[in-house]
Biopython code that builds the backbone (N, CA, C, O; Angstrom):
import numpy as np
from Bio.PDB.StructureBuilder import StructureBuilder

atoms = [
    (1, "MET", "N", (5.653, 10.877, -16.349)),
    (1, "MET", "CA", (6.160, 9.521, -16.343)),
    (1, "MET", "C", (5.954, 8.918, -14.959)),
    (1, "MET", "O", (6.241, 9.567, -13.953)),
    (2, "SER", "N", (5.468, 7.704, -14.899)),
    (2, "SER", "CA", (5.212, 7.017, -13.642)),
    (2, "SER", "C", (6.490, 6.388, -13.106)),
    (2, "SER", "O", (7.322, 5.904, -13.873)),
    (3, "LEU", "N", (6.641, 6.399, -11.783)),
    (3, "LEU", "CA", (7.788, 5.756, -11.157)),
    (3, "LEU", "C", (7.581, 4.251, -11.033)),
    (3, "LEU", "O", (8.547, 3.498, -10.915)),
    (4, "ALA", "N", (6.328, 3.812, -11.060)),
    (4, "ALA", "CA", (6.022, 2.396, -10.926)),
    (4, "ALA", "C", (5.975, 1.745, -12.300)),
    (4, "ALA", "O", (5.593, 2.375, -13.287)),
    (5, "GLY", "N", (6.362, 0.496, -12.350)),
    (5, "GLY", "CA", (6.308, -0.244, -13.606)),
    (5, "GLY", "C", (4.899, -0.710, -13.895)),
    (5, "GLY", "O", (4.118, -0.944, -12.973)),
    (6, "LYS", "N", (4.572, -0.845, -15.139)),
    (6, "LYS", "CA", (3.247, -1.307, -15.557)),
    (6, "LYS", "C", (3.293, -2.823, -15.701)),
    (6, "LYS", "O", (4.168, -3.358, -16.382)),
    (7, "LEU", "N", (2.350, -3.518, -15.059)),
    (7, "LEU", "CA", (2.275, -4.965, -15.163)),
    (7, "LEU", "C", (1.493, -5.361, -16.405)),
    (7, "LEU", "O", (0.654, -4.603, -16.891)),
    (8, "ASP", "N", (1.775, -6.553, -16.911)),
    (8, "ASP", "CA", (1.055, -7.057, -18.077)),
    (8, "ASP", "C", (-0.274, -7.695, -17.699)),
    (8, "ASP", "O", (-1.068, -8.058, -18.567)),
    (9, "ARG", "N", (-0.509, -7.830, -16.400)),
    (9, "ARG", "CA", (-1.744, -8.463, -15.939)),
    (9, "ARG", "C", (-2.456, -7.524, -14.971)),
    (9, "ARG", "O", (-1.813, -6.679, -14.347)),
    (10, "PRO", "N", (-3.765, -7.659, -14.839)),
    (10, "PRO", "CA", (-4.495, -6.783, -13.914)),
    (10, "PRO", "C", (-4.149, -7.098, -12.458)),
    (10, "PRO", "O", (-3.774, -8.225, -12.131)),
    (11, "ALA", "N", (-4.276, -6.107, -11.599)),
    (11, "ALA", "CA", (-4.031, -6.283, -10.173)),
    (11, "ALA", "C", (-5.080, -7.222, -9.590)),
    (11, "ALA", "O", (-6.201, -7.317, -10.090)),
    (12, "THR", "N", (-4.695, -7.905, -8.534)),
    (12, "THR", "CA", (-5.604, -8.858, -7.900)),
    (12, "THR", "C", (-5.916, -8.431, -6.476)),
    (12, "THR", "O", (-5.237, -7.579, -5.903)),
    (13, "LYS", "N", (-6.954, -9.036, -5.916)),
    (13, "LYS", "CA", (-7.302, -8.771, -4.525)),
    (13, "LYS", "C", (-6.170, -9.216, -3.607)),
    (13, "LYS", "O", (-5.947, -8.603, -2.563)),
    (14, "ALA", "N", (-5.451, -10.275, -3.981)),
    (14, "ALA", "CA", (-4.316, -10.743, -3.177)),
    (14, "ALA", "C", (-3.229, -9.678, -3.107)),
    (14, "ALA", "O", (-2.618, -9.498, -2.054)),
    (15, "ALA", "N", (-2.974, -8.972, -4.200)),
    (15, "ALA", "CA", (-1.976, -7.900, -4.199)),
    (15, "ALA", "C", (-2.434, -6.759, -3.300)),
    (15, "ALA", "O", (-1.622, -6.150, -2.602)),
    (16, "LEU", "N", (-3.704, -6.474, -3.316)),
    (16, "LEU", "CA", (-4.254, -5.422, -2.468)),
    (16, "LEU", "C", (-4.122, -5.801, -0.996)),
    (16, "LEU", "O", (-3.739, -4.969, -0.173)),
    (17, "GLU", "N", (-4.438, -7.053, -0.659)),
    (17, "GLU", "CA", (-4.347, -7.519, 0.722)),
    (17, "GLU", "C", (-2.902, -7.655, 1.196)),
    (17, "GLU", "O", (-2.654, -7.684, 2.401)),
    (18, "ALA", "N", (-1.950, -7.738, 0.275)),
    (18, "ALA", "CA", (-0.536, -7.877, 0.631)),
    (18, "ALA", "C", (0.122, -6.549, 0.996)),
    (18, "ALA", "O", (1.269, -6.530, 1.441)),
    (19, "LEU", "N", (-0.586, -5.450, 0.813)),
    (19, "LEU", "CA", (-0.020, -4.156, 1.176)),
    (19, "LEU", "C", (0.239, -4.113, 2.681)),
    (19, "LEU", "O", (-0.535, -4.679, 3.452)),
    (20, "PRO", "N", (1.317, -3.449, 3.111)),
    (20, "PRO", "CA", (1.562, -3.336, 4.549)),
    (20, "PRO", "C", (0.478, -2.507, 5.233)),
    (20, "PRO", "O", (-0.248, -1.757, 4.580)),
    (21, "ASP", "N", (0.375, -2.649, 6.553)),
    (21, "ASP", "CA", (-0.653, -1.939, 7.320)),
    (21, "ASP", "C", (-0.518, -0.424, 7.224)),
    (21, "ASP", "O", (-1.486, 0.298, 7.462)),
    (22, "THR", "N", (0.657, 0.061, 6.882)),
    (22, "THR", "CA", (0.869, 1.508, 6.793)),
    (22, "THR", "C", (0.433, 2.079, 5.452)),
    (22, "THR", "O", (0.556, 3.281, 5.216)),
    (23, "MET", "N", (-0.076, 1.218, 4.573)),
    (23, "MET", "CA", (-0.519, 1.642, 3.242)),
    (23, "MET", "C", (-1.995, 1.328, 3.071)),
    (23, "MET", "O", (-2.528, 0.412, 3.698)),
    (24, "ARG", "N", (-2.639, 2.092, 2.222)),
    (24, "ARG", "CA", (-3.994, 1.759, 1.796)),
    (24, "ARG", "C", (-3.972, 1.734, 0.277)),
    (24, "ARG", "O", (-3.126, 2.371, -0.350)),
    (25, "GLY", "N", (-4.885, 1.010, -0.298)),
    (25, "GLY", "CA", (-4.875, 0.923, -1.747)),
    (25, "GLY", "C", (-6.244, 0.619, -2.301)),
    (25, "GLY", "O", (-7.179, 0.286, -1.572)),
    (26, "GLU", "N", (-6.339, 0.744, -3.612)),
    (26, "GLU", "CA", (-7.571, 0.404, -4.304)),
    (26, "GLU", "C", (-7.220, -0.031, -5.715)),
    (26, "GLU", "O", (-6.194, 0.364, -6.269)),
    (27, "ILE", "N", (-8.084, -0.845, -6.279)),
    (27, "ILE", "CA", (-7.901, -1.311, -7.652)),
    (27, "ILE", "C", (-8.909, -0.566, -8.513)),
    (27, "ILE", "O", (-10.115, -0.627, -8.275)),
    (28, "ILE", "N", (-8.401, 0.132, -9.509)),
    (28, "ILE", "CA", (-9.239, 0.881, -10.438)),
    (28, "ILE", "C", (-8.874, 0.446, -11.842)),
    (28, "ILE", "O", (-7.719, 0.561, -12.253)),
    (29, "ASP", "N", (-9.848, -0.051, -12.573)),
    (29, "ASP", "CA", (-9.642, -0.518, -13.951)),
    (29, "ASP", "C", (-8.467, -1.483, -14.063)),
    (29, "ASP", "O", (-7.711, -1.444, -15.034)),
    (30, "GLY", "N", (-8.318, -2.355, -13.053)),
    (30, "GLY", "CA", (-7.274, -3.372, -13.094)),
    (30, "GLY", "C", (-5.906, -2.904, -12.627)),
    (30, "GLY", "O", (-4.961, -3.692, -12.625)),
    (31, "ASP", "N", (-5.774, -1.645, -12.233)),
    (31, "ASP", "CA", (-4.498, -1.110, -11.744)),
    (31, "ASP", "C", (-4.581, -0.919, -10.236)),
    (31, "ASP", "O", (-5.586, -0.431, -9.718)),
    (32, "LEU", "N", (-3.506, -1.310, -9.527)),
    (32, "LEU", "CA", (-3.437, -1.126, -8.083)),
    (32, "LEU", "C", (-2.804, 0.215, -7.777)),
    (32, "LEU", "O", (-1.688, 0.500, -8.213)),
    (33, "TYR", "N", (-3.518, 1.034, -7.029)),
    (33, "TYR", "CA", (-3.010, 2.329, -6.576)),
    (33, "TYR", "C", (-2.824, 2.225, -5.068)),
    (33, "TYR", "O", (-3.766, 1.888, -4.351)),
    (34, "ALA", "N", (-1.628, 2.510, -4.584)),
    (34, "ALA", "CA", (-1.332, 2.417, -3.161)),
    (34, "ALA", "C", (-0.841, 3.764, -2.653)),
    (34, "ALA", "O", (-0.095, 4.470, -3.332)),
    (35, "PHE", "N", (-1.274, 4.102, -1.450)),
    (35, "PHE", "CA", (-0.953, 5.390, -0.840)),
    (35, "PHE", "C", (-0.593, 5.155, 0.619)),
    (35, "PHE", "O", (-1.077, 4.201, 1.229)),
    (36, "PRO", "N", (0.250, 6.014, 1.186)),
    (36, "PRO", "CA", (0.508, 5.904, 2.625)),
    (36, "PRO", "C", (-0.775, 6.196, 3.404)),
    (36, "PRO", "O", (-1.527, 7.111, 3.069)),
    (37, "ARG", "N", (-1.003, 5.414, 4.434)),
    (37, "ARG", "CA", (-2.166, 5.631, 5.290)),
    (37, "ARG", "C", (-1.937, 6.909, 6.091)),
    (37, "ARG", "O", (-0.814, 7.159, 6.531)),
    (38, "PRO", "N", (-2.972, 7.722, 6.291)),
    (38, "PRO", "CA", (-2.802, 8.935, 7.092)),
    (38, "PRO", "C", (-2.262, 8.607, 8.484)),
    (38, "PRO", "O", (-2.573, 7.553, 9.038)),
    (39, "TRP", "N", (-1.455, 9.507, 9.047)),
    (39, "TRP", "CA", (-0.807, 9.253, 10.324)),
    (39, "TRP", "C", (-1.819, 8.927, 11.418)),
    (39, "TRP", "O", (-1.530, 8.096, 12.279)),
    (40, "SER", "N", (-2.979, 9.546, 11.414)),
    (40, "SER", "CA", (-3.977, 9.293, 12.457)),
    (40, "SER", "C", (-4.414, 7.831, 12.470)),
    (40, "SER", "O", (-4.812, 7.326, 13.519)),
    (41, "HIS", "N", (-4.352, 7.145, 11.343)),
    (41, "HIS", "CA", (-4.735, 5.738, 11.265)),
    (41, "HIS", "C", (-3.588, 4.826, 11.666)),
    (41, "HIS", "O", (-3.806, 3.649, 11.953)),
    (42, "ARG", "N", (-2.369, 5.352, 11.689)),
    (42, "ARG", "CA", (-1.214, 4.537, 12.027)),
    (42, "ARG", "C", (-0.931, 4.527, 13.522)),
    (42, "ARG", "O", (-0.129, 3.714, 13.982)),
    (43, "ARG", "N", (-1.551, 5.385, 14.276)),
    (43, "ARG", "CA", (-1.254, 5.482, 15.705)),
    (43, "ARG", "C", (-1.520, 4.178, 16.440)),
    (43, "ARG", "O", (-0.821, 3.863, 17.404)),
    (44, "GLY", "N", (-2.503, 3.424, 16.011)),
    (44, "GLY", "CA", (-2.836, 2.169, 16.678)),
    (44, "GLY", "C", (-1.878, 1.035, 16.360)),
    (44, "GLY", "O", (-1.922, -0.006, 17.015)),
    (45, "LEU", "N", (-1.027, 1.210, 15.385)),
    (45, "LEU", "CA", (-0.083, 0.163, 15.026)),
    (45, "LEU", "C", (1.064, 0.150, 16.018)),
    (45, "LEU", "O", (1.524, 1.202, 16.461)),
    (46, "SER", "N", (1.520, -1.035, 16.365)),
    (46, "SER", "CA", (2.648, -1.089, 17.291)),
    (46, "SER", "C", (3.946, -0.935, 16.496)),
    (46, "SER", "O", (4.209, -1.668, 15.543)),
    (47, "VAL", "N", (4.722, 0.012, 16.910)),
    (47, "VAL", "CA", (5.996, 0.275, 16.267)),
    (47, "VAL", "C", (7.059, 0.292, 17.361)),
    (47, "VAL", "O", (6.974, 1.057, 18.321)),
    (48, "GLU", "N", (8.057, -0.568, 17.196)),
    (48, "GLU", "CA", (9.117, -0.612, 18.195)),
    (48, "GLU", "C", (10.126, 0.488, 17.897)),
    (48, "GLU", "O", (10.500, 0.690, 16.742)),
    (49, "PRO", "N", (10.575, 1.208, 18.943)),
    (49, "PRO", "CA", (11.580, 2.252, 18.709)),
    (49, "PRO", "C", (12.896, 1.656, 18.252)),
    (49, "PRO", "O", (13.272, 0.556, 18.657)),
    (50, "GLN", "N", (13.585, 2.390, 17.410)),
    (50, "GLN", "CA", (14.881, 1.950, 16.904)),
    (50, "GLN", "C", (15.969, 2.523, 17.782)),
    (50, "GLN", "O", (15.909, 3.689, 18.170)),
    (51, "ASP", "N", (16.960, 1.713, 18.097)),
    (51, "ASP", "CA", (18.103, 2.204, 18.853)),
    (51, "ASP", "C", (18.970, 3.021, 17.923)),
    (51, "ASP", "O", (19.302, 2.570, 16.826)),
    (52, "GLY", "N", (19.335, 4.203, 18.341)),
    (52, "GLY", "CA", (20.066, 5.033, 17.420)),
    (52, "GLY", "C", (21.252, 5.615, 18.011)),
    (52, "GLY", "O", (21.979, 6.349, 17.342)),
]
sb = StructureBuilder()
sb.init_structure("model")
sb.init_model(0)
sb.init_chain("A")
sb.init_seg("    ")
for serial, (resi, resn, name, xyz) in enumerate(atoms, 1):
    if name == "N":
        sb.init_residue(resn, " ", resi, " ")
    sb.init_atom(name, np.array(xyz, "f"), 0.0, 1.0, " ", f" {name:<3s}", serial, name[0])
structure = sb.get_structure()
C-alpha cells in the first residue's frame, strides 16, 4: 500500500519544479516520484543552524 495519495490527473512539470531543493523527482507514466537528494548534493545548500 502506498503512503501517497493517487491523483486523478497526471503530474505536471510545474509539480516537478515545485519540489524543494533537498528533493529530486521524475515523472514516469504521468506519476510524480520524489526522493530525498543524496547528502553529497545537499552540501552546497545554505542551511541556517537551529538554536536548540
